Short mmCIF file of the C-alpha atoms (twelve columns), coordinates in Angstrom:
data_MODEL
# 
_entry.id   MODEL 
# 
loop_
_atom_site.group_PDB 
_atom_site.id 
_atom_site.type_symbol 
_atom_site.label_atom_id 
_atom_site.label_alt_id 
_atom_site.label_comp_id 
_atom_site.label_asym_id 
_atom_site.label_seq_id 
_atom_site.Cartn_x 
_atom_site.Cartn_y 
_atom_site.Cartn_z 
_atom_site.pdbx_PDB_model_num 
ATOM 1   C CA . UNK A 1   87.306  85.679  100.323 1 
ATOM 2   C CA . UNK A 2   89.588  85.442  103.365 1 
ATOM 3   C CA . UNK A 3   90.503  89.115  103.037 1 
ATOM 4   C CA . UNK A 4   86.836  90.150  102.700 1 
ATOM 5   C CA . UNK A 5   85.899  88.141  105.773 1 
ATOM 6   C CA . UNK A 6   88.834  89.608  107.671 1 
ATOM 7   C CA . UNK A 7   87.987  93.239  106.946 1 
ATOM 8   C CA . UNK A 8   84.315  92.657  107.722 1 
ATOM 9   C CA . UNK A 9   85.330  91.300  111.114 1 
ATOM 10  C CA . UNK A 10  87.794  94.166  111.519 1 
ATOM 11  C CA . UNK A 11  85.004  96.714  111.046 1 
ATOM 12  C CA . UNK A 12  83.054  94.961  113.782 1 
ATOM 13  C CA . UNK A 13  86.182  94.876  115.933 1 
ATOM 14  C CA . UNK A 14  86.672  98.630  115.766 1 
ATOM 15  C CA . UNK A 15  83.057  99.234  116.720 1 
ATOM 16  C CA . UNK A 16  83.298  96.661  119.501 1 
ATOM 17  C CA . UNK A 17  86.531  98.133  120.914 1 
ATOM 18  C CA . UNK A 18  84.919  101.545 121.003 1 
ATOM 19  C CA . UNK A 19  81.996  100.354 123.117 1 
ATOM 20  C CA . UNK A 20  83.789  99.606  126.378 1 
ATOM 21  C CA . UNK A 21  85.279  96.202  125.506 1 
ATOM 22  C CA . UNK A 22  88.216  95.398  127.800 1 
ATOM 23  C CA . UNK A 23  91.574  94.006  126.526 1 
ATOM 24  C CA . UNK A 24  92.846  90.551  127.463 1 
ATOM 25  C CA . UNK A 25  96.066  89.812  129.379 1 
ATOM 26  C CA . UNK A 26  98.135  90.538  126.235 1 
ATOM 27  C CA . UNK A 27  96.485  93.909  125.759 1 
ATOM 28  C CA . UNK A 28  94.455  92.671  122.785 1 
ATOM 29  C CA . UNK A 29  90.850  93.521  122.070 1 
ATOM 30  C CA . UNK A 30  89.020  90.406  120.924 1 
ATOM 31  C CA . UNK A 31  85.820  89.742  119.018 1 
ATOM 32  C CA . UNK A 32  84.585  86.259  118.200 1 
ATOM 33  C CA . UNK A 33  82.440  85.135  115.299 1 
ATOM 34  C CA . UNK A 34  78.993  83.640  116.102 1 
ATOM 35  C CA . UNK A 35  80.342  80.072  116.107 1 
ATOM 36  C CA . UNK A 36  82.982  80.988  118.652 1 
ATOM 37  C CA . UNK A 37  85.837  79.157  116.909 1 
ATOM 38  C CA . UNK A 38  87.301  82.152  115.046 1 
ATOM 39  C CA . UNK A 39  88.213  85.598  116.300 1 
ATOM 40  C CA . UNK A 40  90.013  88.813  115.487 1 
ATOM 41  C CA . UNK A 41  92.548  90.239  117.918 1 
ATOM 42  C CA . UNK A 42  93.686  93.842  117.704 1 
ATOM 43  C CA . UNK A 43  96.342  95.568  119.774 1 
ATOM 44  C CA . UNK A 44  97.133  99.278  120.000 1 
ATOM 45  C CA . UNK A 45  100.286 101.261 120.684 1 
ATOM 46  C CA . UNK A 46  100.165 103.571 123.694 1 
ATOM 47  C CA . UNK A 47  99.275  106.528 121.448 1 
ATOM 48  C CA . UNK A 48  96.172  104.747 120.133 1 
ATOM 49  C CA . UNK A 49  97.536  103.643 116.772 1 
ATOM 50  C CA . UNK A 50  97.094  100.006 115.805 1 
ATOM 51  C CA . UNK A 51  100.110 97.745  116.451 1 
ATOM 52  C CA . UNK A 52  98.703  94.615  114.841 1 
ATOM 53  C CA . UNK A 53  95.579  92.766  113.780 1 
ATOM 54  C CA . UNK A 54  95.524  88.973  113.831 1 
ATOM 55  C CA . UNK A 55  92.977  86.315  112.991 1 
ATOM 56  C CA . UNK A 56  92.771  83.194  115.144 1 
ATOM 57  C CA . UNK A 57  90.954  79.872  114.925 1 
ATOM 58  C CA . UNK A 58  90.571  77.724  118.020 1 
ATOM 59  C CA . UNK A 59  93.284  79.755  119.792 1 
ATOM 60  C CA . UNK A 60  95.826  79.214  116.966 1 
ATOM 61  C CA . UNK A 61  96.765  82.067  114.641 1 
ATOM 62  C CA . UNK A 62  95.165  81.285  111.305 1 
ATOM 63  C CA . UNK A 63  94.027  83.620  108.571 1 
ATOM 64  C CA . UNK A 64  94.901  87.189  107.667 1 
ATOM 65  C CA . UNK A 65  97.264  89.333  109.759 1 
ATOM 66  C CA . UNK A 66  98.581  92.899  109.505 1 
ATOM 67  C CA . UNK A 67  101.486 94.391  111.476 1 
ATOM 68  C CA . UNK A 68  101.874 98.169  111.593 1 
ATOM 69  C CA . UNK A 69  104.660 100.695 112.082 1 
ATOM 70  C CA . UNK A 70  104.189 103.112 114.987 1 
ATOM 71  C CA . UNK A 71  103.193 105.703 112.393 1 
ATOM 72  C CA . UNK A 72  100.074 103.681 111.592 1 
ATOM 73  C CA . UNK A 73  101.343 102.505 108.186 1 
ATOM 74  C CA . UNK A 74  101.126 98.790  107.385 1 
ATOM 75  C CA . UNK A 75  104.445 96.967  107.834 1 
ATOM 76  C CA . UNK A 76  103.643 93.343  106.991 1 
ATOM 77  C CA . UNK A 77  100.547 91.687  105.521 1 
ATOM 78  C CA . UNK A 78  99.850  88.020  104.889 1 
ATOM 79  C CA . UNK A 79  98.109  84.862  106.044 1 
ATOM 80  C CA . UNK A 80  99.006  82.157  108.510 1 
ATOM 81  C CA . UNK A 81  97.965  78.521  108.847 1 
ATOM 82  C CA . UNK A 82  98.556  76.780  112.173 1 
ATOM 83  C CA . UNK A 83  100.566 79.780  113.310 1 
ATOM 84  C CA . UNK A 84  103.028 79.906  110.403 1 
ATOM 85  C CA . UNK A 85  103.138 81.980  107.223 1 
ATOM 86  C CA . UNK A 86  101.424 80.286  104.307 1 
ATOM 87  C CA . UNK A 87  100.304 82.081  101.161 1 
ATOM 88  C CA . UNK A 88  100.898 85.511  99.689  1 
ATOM 89  C CA . UNK A 89  102.813 87.988  101.826 1 
ATOM 90  C CA . UNK A 90  103.624 91.674  101.341 1 
ATOM 91  C CA . UNK A 91  106.186 93.721  103.284 1 
ATOM 92  C CA . UNK A 92  106.138 97.538  103.187 1 
ATOM 93  C CA . UNK A 93  108.606 100.374 103.631 1 
ATOM 94  C CA . UNK A 94  107.849 102.891 106.404 1 
ATOM 95  C CA . UNK A 95  106.345 105.240 103.791 1 
ATOM 96  C CA . UNK A 96  103.782 102.592 102.790 1 
ATOM 97  C CA . UNK A 97  105.259 101.540 99.444  1 
ATOM 98  C CA . UNK A 98  105.802 97.832  98.788  1 
ATOM 99  C CA . UNK A 99  109.190 96.390  99.732  1 
ATOM 100 C CA . UNK A 100 108.655 92.816  98.541  1 
ATOM 101 C CA . UNK A 101 105.850 90.488  97.462  1 
ATOM 102 C CA . UNK A 102 105.897 86.714  97.314  1 
ATOM 103 C CA . UNK A 103 104.547 83.372  98.472  1 
ATOM 104 C CA . UNK A 104 105.319 81.707  101.784 1 
ATOM 105 C CA . UNK A 105 105.093 77.982  102.414 1 
ATOM 106 C CA . UNK A 106 105.726 76.470  105.845 1 
ATOM 107 C CA . UNK A 107 106.930 79.875  107.101 1 
ATOM 108 C CA . UNK A 108 109.594 80.166  104.363 1 
ATOM 109 C CA . UNK A 109 109.793 82.046  101.054 1 
ATOM 110 C CA . UNK A 110 108.641 79.836  98.179  1 
ATOM 111 C CA . UNK A 111 109.143 80.457  94.470  1 
ATOM 112 C CA . UNK A 112 109.783 83.944  93.104  1 
ATOM 113 C CA . UNK A 113 109.783 87.105  95.213  1 
ATOM 114 C CA . UNK A 114 109.518 90.578  93.662  1 
ATOM 115 C CA . UNK A 115 111.746 93.183  95.341  1 
ATOM 116 C CA . UNK A 116 111.059 96.927  94.989  1 
ATOM 117 C CA . UNK A 117 112.951 100.044 95.972  1 
ATOM 118 C CA . UNK A 118 111.197 102.818 97.889  1 
ATOM 119 C CA . UNK A 119 110.454 104.602 94.602  1 
ATOM 120 C CA . UNK A 120 108.162 101.726 93.548  1 
ATOM 121 C CA . UNK A 121 110.647 100.374 90.990  1 
ATOM 122 C CA . UNK A 122 111.128 96.615  90.583  1 
ATOM 123 C CA . UNK A 123 114.836 96.086  91.267  1 
ATOM 124 C CA . UNK A 124 115.187 92.325  91.719  1 
ATOM 125 C CA . UNK A 125 113.487 88.954  91.449  1 
ATOM 126 C CA . UNK A 126 114.630 86.124  93.706  1 
ATOM 127 C CA . UNK A 127 113.633 82.488  93.515  1 
ATOM 128 C CA . UNK A 128 113.613 80.264  96.587  1 
ATOM 129 C CA . UNK A 129 113.554 76.462  96.475  1 
ATOM 130 C CA . UNK A 130 113.946 73.662  98.998  1 
ATOM 131 C CA . UNK A 131 116.942 71.422  98.357  1 
ATOM 132 C CA . UNK A 132 117.410 68.369  100.569 1 
ATOM 133 C CA . UNK A 133 115.386 69.971  103.329 1 
ATOM 134 C CA . UNK A 134 117.165 73.333  103.197 1 
ATOM 135 C CA . UNK A 135 115.625 76.532  101.839 1 
ATOM 136 C CA . UNK A 136 118.012 78.317  99.455  1 
ATOM 137 C CA . UNK A 137 117.976 81.324  97.141  1 
ATOM 138 C CA . UNK A 138 118.147 79.484  93.832  1 
ATOM 139 C CA . UNK A 139 118.588 82.333  91.369  1 
ATOM 140 C CA . UNK A 140 118.226 86.086  91.212  1 
ATOM 141 C CA . UNK A 141 117.774 88.753  88.561  1 
ATOM 142 C CA . UNK A 142 118.799 92.380  89.134  1 
ATOM 143 C CA . UNK A 143 117.087 95.014  86.973  1 
ATOM 144 C CA . UNK A 144 118.263 98.417  85.803  1 
ATOM 145 C CA . UNK A 145 116.069 101.510 85.550  1 
ATOM 146 C CA . UNK A 146 114.607 100.386 82.200  1 
ATOM 147 C CA . UNK A 147 113.712 96.915  83.527  1 
ATOM 148 C CA . UNK A 148 116.532 95.075  81.756  1 
ATOM 149 C CA . UNK A 149 118.536 92.396  83.623  1 
ATOM 150 C CA . UNK A 150 121.936 93.478  84.905  1 
ATOM 151 C CA . UNK A 151 123.846 90.330  83.992  1 
ATOM 152 C CA . UNK A 152 126.964 91.055  86.052  1 
ATOM 153 C CA . UNK A 153 124.805 91.302  89.182  1 
ATOM 154 C CA . UNK A 154 122.515 88.348  88.422  1 
ATOM 155 C CA . UNK A 155 122.626 84.564  88.323  1 
ATOM 156 C CA . UNK A 156 119.763 82.880  86.510  1 
ATOM 157 C CA . UNK A 157 118.875 80.343  83.842  1 
ATOM 158 C CA . UNK A 158 116.271 80.084  81.094  1 
ATOM 159 C CA . UNK A 159 114.447 76.825  80.401  1 
ATOM 160 C CA . UNK A 160 112.554 76.550  77.124  1 
ATOM 161 C CA . UNK A 161 110.808 73.576  75.524  1 
ATOM 162 C CA . UNK A 162 110.234 73.347  71.780  1 
ATOM 163 C CA . UNK A 163 106.788 71.947  72.688  1 
ATOM 164 C CA . UNK A 164 105.100 71.590  76.068  1 
ATOM 165 C CA . UNK A 165 102.777 68.927  74.612  1 
ATOM 166 C CA . UNK A 166 104.077 66.156  72.372  1 
ATOM 167 C CA . UNK A 167 102.734 62.928  70.865  1 
ATOM 168 C CA . UNK A 168 103.958 59.562  72.081  1 
ATOM 169 C CA . UNK A 169 107.038 58.609  70.067  1 
ATOM 170 C CA . UNK A 170 108.189 62.193  69.515  1 
ATOM 171 C CA . UNK A 171 111.427 63.468  71.000  1 
ATOM 172 C CA . UNK A 172 111.043 65.934  73.830  1 
ATOM 173 C CA . UNK A 173 113.585 68.749  73.418  1 
ATOM 174 C CA . UNK A 174 114.475 71.147  76.209  1 
ATOM 175 C CA . UNK A 175 116.917 74.029  75.822  1 
ATOM 176 C CA . UNK A 176 118.643 75.262  78.982  1 
ATOM 177 C CA . UNK A 177 120.817 78.365  79.033  1 
ATOM 178 C CA . UNK A 178 122.795 79.991  81.797  1 
ATOM 179 C CA . UNK A 179 121.719 83.552  81.072  1 
ATOM 180 C CA . UNK A 180 123.853 85.170  83.771  1 
ATOM 181 C CA . UNK A 181 126.826 83.204  85.068  1 
ATOM 182 C CA . UNK A 182 128.162 83.750  88.570  1 
ATOM 183 C CA . UNK A 183 131.489 81.969  88.014  1 
ATOM 184 C CA . UNK A 184 131.710 82.968  84.333  1 
ATOM 185 C CA . UNK A 185 133.471 79.947  82.835  1 
ATOM 186 C CA . UNK A 186 131.158 77.121  81.783  1 
ATOM 187 C CA . UNK A 187 128.075 75.150  82.762  1 
ATOM 188 C CA . UNK A 188 127.201 71.522  83.283  1 
ATOM 189 C CA . UNK A 189 123.643 70.231  83.062  1 
ATOM 190 C CA . UNK A 190 122.504 67.231  85.095  1 
ATOM 191 C CA . UNK A 191 119.116 65.612  84.456  1 
ATOM 192 C CA . UNK A 192 118.026 62.781  86.721  1 
ATOM 193 C CA . UNK A 193 115.240 61.232  88.814  1 
ATOM 194 C CA . UNK A 194 115.268 64.003  91.414  1 
ATOM 195 C CA . UNK A 195 112.375 64.240  93.859  1 
ATOM 196 C CA . UNK A 196 110.659 67.526  94.812  1 
ATOM 197 C CA . UNK A 197 113.594 68.506  97.050  1 
ATOM 198 C CA . UNK A 198 116.188 67.378  94.508  1 
ATOM 199 C CA . UNK A 199 117.253 64.253  96.334  1 
ATOM 200 C CA . UNK A 200 118.491 61.403  94.137  1 
ATOM 201 C CA . UNK A 201 117.677 57.737  94.831  1 
ATOM 202 C CA . UNK A 202 120.670 55.546  95.598  1 
ATOM 203 C CA . UNK A 203 122.492 54.218  92.504  1 
ATOM 204 C CA . UNK A 204 120.371 56.381  90.211  1 
ATOM 205 C CA . UNK A 205 121.597 57.245  86.722  1 
ATOM 206 C CA . UNK A 206 121.783 60.817  85.469  1 
ATOM 207 C CA . UNK A 207 122.457 62.447  82.124  1 
ATOM 208 C CA . UNK A 208 125.254 65.028  82.238  1 
ATOM 209 C CA . UNK A 209 126.050 67.544  79.511  1 
ATOM 210 C CA . UNK A 210 128.909 70.065  79.641  1 
ATOM 211 C CA . UNK A 211 128.454 73.310  77.693  1 
ATOM 212 C CA . UNK A 212 131.201 75.929  77.543  1 
ATOM 213 C CA . UNK A 213 128.995 78.417  75.711  1 
ATOM 214 C CA . UNK A 214 126.380 78.418  78.516  1 
ATOM 215 C CA . UNK A 215 123.621 76.793  76.445  1 
ATOM 216 C CA . UNK A 216 122.663 73.211  75.662  1 
ATOM 217 C CA . UNK A 217 119.701 71.098  74.574  1 
ATOM 218 C CA . UNK A 218 118.504 67.978  76.332  1 
ATOM 219 C CA . UNK A 219 116.531 65.479  74.238  1 
ATOM 220 C CA . UNK A 220 114.716 62.392  75.439  1 
ATOM 221 C CA . UNK A 221 112.108 59.778  74.596  1 
ATOM 222 C CA . UNK A 222 112.187 58.432  78.128  1 
ATOM 223 C CA . UNK A 223 108.729 59.463  79.303  1 
ATOM 224 C CA . UNK A 224 105.243 58.156  80.024  1 
ATOM 225 C CA . UNK A 225 101.874 58.988  78.528  1 
ATOM 226 C CA . UNK A 226 100.275 61.854  80.428  1 
ATOM 227 C CA . UNK A 227 101.926 64.498  82.583  1 
ATOM 228 C CA . UNK A 228 105.688 64.208  83.054  1 
ATOM 229 C CA . UNK A 229 107.936 66.104  85.447  1 
ATOM 230 C CA . UNK A 230 111.571 66.616  84.527  1 
ATOM 231 C CA . UNK A 231 114.021 67.945  87.105  1 
ATOM 232 C CA . UNK A 232 117.612 68.985  86.790  1 
ATOM 233 C CA . UNK A 233 120.414 71.146  88.052  1 
ATOM 234 C CA . UNK A 234 122.695 73.562  86.218  1 
ATOM 235 C CA . UNK A 235 126.212 73.696  87.617  1 
ATOM 236 C CA . UNK A 236 127.708 77.167  87.179  1 
ATOM 237 C CA . UNK A 237 131.429 76.393  87.211  1 
ATOM 238 C CA . UNK A 238 134.925 77.759  87.168  1 
ATOM 239 C CA . UNK A 239 137.661 75.143  87.228  1 
ATOM 240 C CA . UNK A 240 141.256 75.163  88.389  1 
ATOM 241 C CA . UNK A 241 143.567 72.170  87.997  1 
ATOM 242 C CA . UNK A 242 144.635 72.471  91.617  1 
ATOM 243 C CA . UNK A 243 140.933 72.066  92.552  1 
ATOM 244 C CA . UNK A 244 141.481 74.487  95.418  1 
ATOM 245 C CA . UNK A 245 140.047 77.346  93.386  1 
ATOM 246 C CA . UNK A 246 137.277 75.391  91.690  1 
ATOM 247 C CA . UNK A 247 133.948 77.158  92.228  1 
ATOM 248 C CA . UNK A 248 130.518 75.647  91.728  1 
ATOM 249 C CA . UNK A 249 127.086 77.167  92.116  1 
ATOM 250 C CA . UNK A 250 123.949 75.091  91.506  1 
ATOM 251 C CA . UNK A 251 120.665 76.309  90.029  1 
ATOM 252 C CA . UNK A 252 117.757 73.864  90.236  1 
ATOM 253 C CA . UNK A 253 114.764 73.667  87.933  1 
ATOM 254 C CA . UNK A 254 111.578 71.687  87.323  1 
ATOM 255 C CA . UNK A 255 109.808 71.433  83.981  1 
ATOM 256 C CA . UNK A 256 106.507 69.684  83.218  1 
ATOM 257 C CA . UNK A 257 105.363 68.437  79.821  1 
ATOM 258 C CA . UNK A 258 102.410 66.460  78.509  1 
ATOM 259 C CA . UNK A 259 102.579 63.360  76.303  1 
ATOM 260 C CA . UNK A 260 99.473  62.360  74.341  1 
ATOM 261 C CA . UNK A 261 98.867  58.992  72.699  1 
# 
C-alpha cells in the first residue's frame, strides 16, 4: 500500500513539476497531500534526470524513497521511518540489475540479505544480528553457479527440531550442526537464558556441549506451556595449547517451539 500511495503521488509530482512549480532552497520540487502533513520531494540532476524521490511526513523523511544514478537508473530503493531505513531495501547495479535485497531495522541490516552478481545470479546470503548492542555479520553462505554452498568460503549452521510443537512432558530435541566451519577443528554449543541481543543475566547457568564432528543434539524438558524461545551460540573453534593461536568465531541463533498441554 505504501508503494502504491507513493507512485500515485509521484505521478502527481511529475505533472505538478511540469506546470511551473518552483523548487525549494534544496532544489527539490515539492507536492503535499490534501492534509498537508505528507509530501513528495523530487530533485533533478542538471541534465533533467531524476536524482532522488523522497517521501516526508511532518518535515521528517518517512515512507518510500528512490535514489538514482546519473543515467536515470534506480540505485537504491526502500522505506524510512523517522529518517532512518526501516523495512525492505533493494540496491541496484548501474545496469539496473539487483545487487542486494534485505530488511533494515533502525538503519542497519537485519536478518538475511540476498547478494547477486551483475548477471542476476544469487552468489551469497548473509545474516546480520545484533549482539550486545553491536550489529554483526553472523553467518554467510557462498553459492556456486549451480546454487550449491561453497563450504570453504562459507560459515553457517543448521538448526533443526524433531518437532516444532510438542506436548507437555515430552522432550524437546534440537539438532545443531556447523555446516561450514571457519576454523575447521571443532564446535561448542552453548544454550542459556540469552535475551534478544544475546546478553546473559549475571550468575546465569548455561548448558555447554562440545562436538568434534560439528554436530550435536540438545534435549530439554525445561520449558513452559505455550510459546518458548530458545537461544544459543555455536563456537567455531581451533585450539592451541599455547592459547596464543586459539581462534573462536561465534554464530548466534534463536529457535521457537510450542508446548501444548
